[in-house]
C-alpha positions as CSV (number, residue, x, y, z in Angstrom):
1,M,0.1,-0.2,0.0
2,A,2.8,2.5,0.5
3,G,3.1,3.3,-3.0
4,F,-0.2,5.0,-3.1
5,F,1.0,7.7,-0.5
6,I,3.5,8.9,-3.1
7,M,1.0,9.2,-5.9
8,S,-2.1,10.9,-4.3
9,H,-2.7,14.3,-5.9
10,A,-6.0,16.2,-5.6
11,I,-8.3,15.1,-8.2
12,K,-9.0,17.9,-11.0
13,L,-10.9,16.2,-13.4
14,I,-13.8,13.4,-12.9
15,V,-15.0,11.7,-16.1
16,G,-18.1,9.5,-16.4
17,L,-18.2,7.4,-19.2
18,G,-21.4,6.3,-21.2
19,N,-22.8,6.6,-24.6
20,P,-24.9,9.8,-25.6
21,G,-28.7,9.2,-26.3
22,K,-31.9,8.5,-25.0
23,E,-31.5,4.8,-26.2
24,Y,-28.5,4.1,-24.1
25,E,-29.5,6.2,-20.8
26,A,-30.4,3.2,-18.7
27,T,-28.0,0.9,-20.1
28,R,-25.0,-0.9,-17.9
29,H,-22.4,0.6,-20.1
30,N,-23.8,4.3,-18.7
31,A,-22.7,3.5,-15.0
32,G,-20.1,6.4,-15.2
33,F,-22.5,8.9,-16.4
34,W,-25.1,8.0,-13.7
35,W,-22.5,8.6,-11.3
36,V,-21.3,11.8,-12.3
37,D,-25.1,12.9,-12.8
38,E,-25.7,12.2,-9.4
39,L,-22.3,14.0,-7.9
40,A,-23.3,16.9,-10.2
41,R,-27.1,17.0,-8.7
42,A,-25.8,16.9,-5.3
43,H,-23.6,20.1,-5.6
44,E,-26.4,21.8,-8.0
45,V,-24.0,21.7,-11.0
46,K,-25.1,22.2,-14.4
47,F,-23.4,20.4,-17.6
48,R,-23.1,22.6,-20.6
49,A,-22.2,21.3,-23.9
50,D,-18.5,22.4,-25.3
51,S,-17.6,21.5,-28.9
52,K,-14.1,21.7,-28.3
53,F,-14.0,19.2,-25.7
54,H,-16.4,16.9,-27.4
55,G,-18.5,16.7,-24.3
56,L,-20.6,18.0,-21.6
57,I,-18.5,19.7,-19.1
58,A,-19.2,21.4,-15.6
59,K,-16.6,23.3,-13.5
60,T,-17.4,23.5,-9.9
61,V,-16.0,23.6,-6.5
62,L,-16.1,20.7,-4.5
63,H,-14.6,20.6,-0.9
64,G,-12.6,23.7,-1.5
65,H,-11.0,22.5,-4.9
66,E,-11.8,23.4,-8.3
67,V,-12.7,20.4,-10.5
68,Q,-14.1,19.8,-14.1
69,L,-16.7,17.1,-14.3
70,L,-17.1,15.7,-17.6
71,K,-19.2,13.5,-19.9
72,P,-17.7,12.8,-23.1
73,Q,-20.2,12.9,-26.1
74,T,-18.2,10.9,-28.6
75,F,-19.6,7.4,-27.8
76,M,-17.7,5.2,-25.6
77,N,-15.0,3.9,-28.1
78,L,-13.8,7.5,-28.9
79,S,-13.9,8.9,-25.1
80,G,-10.1,9.4,-25.1
81,R,-10.6,12.3,-27.6
82,S,-12.8,14.3,-25.3
83,V,-10.5,13.4,-22.0
84,G,-7.5,14.3,-23.7
85,A,-8.7,17.8,-24.9
86,V,-9.8,18.7,-21.4
87,A,-6.8,17.4,-19.8
88,Q,-4.5,19.2,-22.4
89,F,-6.4,22.4,-22.1
90,Y,-6.5,22.8,-18.2
91,K,-2.9,21.1,-18.0
92,I,-4.3,18.3,-15.8
93,E,-1.8,15.4,-15.1
94,P,-3.2,11.9,-15.7
95,A,-2.7,11.3,-11.7
96,Q,-5.4,14.2,-11.3
97,I,-8.0,12.3,-13.4
98,L,-10.8,10.0,-12.0
99,V,-12.4,8.1,-14.8
100,V,-15.8,6.4,-13.3
101,H,-16.6,3.4,-15.4
102,D,-18.8,0.0,-15.7
103,E,-16.6,-2.9,-14.8
104,L,-17.7,-6.4,-16.2
105,D,-15.2,-8.2,-13.8
106,L,-16.9,-6.8,-10.6
107,P,-20.5,-7.8,-9.5
108,P,-23.2,-5.7,-9.1
109,G,-23.2,-3.9,-5.7
110,S,-19.4,-3.6,-5.8
111,A,-17.3,-0.1,-6.5
112,K,-13.6,0.2,-6.3
113,L,-10.9,2.6,-6.9
114,K,-7.4,1.8,-8.3
115,L,-4.8,3.7,-9.8
116,G,-3.4,2.5,-13.4
117,G,-3.9,-1.0,-14.6
118,G,-4.9,-2.2,-18.1
119,H,-8.2,-1.6,-19.9
120,G,-9.7,-5.1,-19.4
121,G,-11.3,-5.0,-22.9
122,H,-13.1,-1.7,-22.1
123,N,-13.2,0.4,-25.1
124,G,-13.7,3.8,-23.3
125,L,-10.5,3.1,-21.4
126,K,-8.6,1.8,-24.1
127,D,-9.1,5.0,-26.0
128,I,-8.3,7.3,-23.0
129,I,-5.0,5.2,-22.4
130,A,-4.2,5.9,-26.1
131,H,-4.7,9.6,-25.7
132,L,-3.1,10.3,-22.5
133,G,-0.3,8.1,-23.4
134,T,-0.2,6.3,-19.9
135,K,-2.4,4.2,-17.9
136,D,-1.5,5.9,-14.6
137,F,-5.0,7.7,-14.1
138,W,-7.4,6.6,-11.4
139,R,-10.4,4.5,-12.0
140,L,-13.7,4.2,-10.1
141,R,-15.0,0.6,-11.1
142,V,-18.7,0.3,-10.8
143,G,-19.3,-3.6,-11.1
144,I,-22.1,-4.7,-13.4
145,G,-21.4,-8.2,-13.5
146,H,-20.5,-10.5,-16.5
147,P,-22.8,-12.4,-19.0
148,G,-20.6,-15.5,-18.7
149,E,-19.9,-15.6,-22.4
150,R,-17.5,-13.4,-23.9
151,T,-19.7,-13.2,-27.1
152,E,-22.5,-11.9,-25.0
153,V,-20.6,-8.8,-23.6
154,V,-21.7,-6.3,-26.3
155,N,-25.4,-7.0,-26.0
156,Y,-25.1,-7.1,-21.8
157,V,-23.3,-3.8,-21.5
158,L,-25.8,-2.0,-24.2
159,N,-28.8,-3.3,-22.1
160,A,-30.4,-2.2,-18.8
161,P,-29.4,-4.2,-15.6
162,R,-32.3,-6.3,-14.1
163,K,-34.3,-4.8,-11.4
164,E,-32.4,-6.6,-8.7
165,E,-28.9,-5.5,-10.1
166,Q,-29.8,-2.1,-10.4
167,V,-30.8,-1.9,-6.8
168,L,-27.3,-3.2,-5.9
169,I,-25.5,-0.9,-8.5
170,G,-27.4,2.0,-7.1
171,E,-26.2,1.1,-3.6
172,A,-22.6,0.9,-4.7
173,L,-23.0,4.3,-6.7
174,Q,-24.4,5.7,-3.4
175,R,-21.3,4.2,-1.3
176,A,-18.8,5.7,-3.8
177,Q,-20.4,9.3,-3.7
178,D,-19.9,9.0,0.1
179,V,-15.8,9.0,-0.3
180,V,-16.0,12.0,-2.9
181,P,-14.4,14.4,-0.2
182,L,-11.5,12.0,0.2
183,I,-11.1,11.6,-3.5
184,I,-11.0,15.4,-4.4
185,E,-8.5,16.1,-1.5
186,G,-6.1,13.7,-2.9
187,K,-6.7,11.2,0.1
188,L,-7.2,8.4,-2.1
189,E,-5.7,5.6,-0.1
190,A,-8.0,6.6,2.7
191,A,-11.0,6.6,0.0
192,M,-10.0,3.1,-1.1
193,L,-9.9,1.8,2.5
194,K,-13.4,3.2,3.3
195,L,-15.0,2.0,0.0
196,H,-13.5,-1.4,-0.3
197,S,-14.2,-2.0,3.6
198,A,-17.8,-0.6,3.1
């Protein structure tokens, strides 16, 4: 765990991943959008469209820190274009970025923070890694479970969770909201401890 103490920075950019458009709103792949939307609602922040960032962005002060909230509108596979544009414009380091995304390898009801790592086949993460040129950004992984068959994944992520899964995902999203003050202040090891032991 010692490594995390060196790597902690205040988070300046929080990105929720998802696909734009009504037909995708309730799908598992949009778990990142759900979480960032809830964060914006809780702090009465409004998103605005910005074409130079290829997304919806909101600038706010959370817990005494200036933070950008971002929902790329490029479709999932091109999320990096949006994240890269914002990071470059505001001179935000990868270690100051938190990407919130759906995670097939975690069951519904689970949410975990981690720094770096691969993309695990997640096309949004894959594109962000390509645009930032590094894997070393923070991720908030929201468990959606796995359909069991690799061939079923696309269909699975582009469908809505079952009712009981939605309840579990909602609870995990809420637990992750509870550690936002720690995340924003850069106390990510404390946030991990609290979230992972919840």
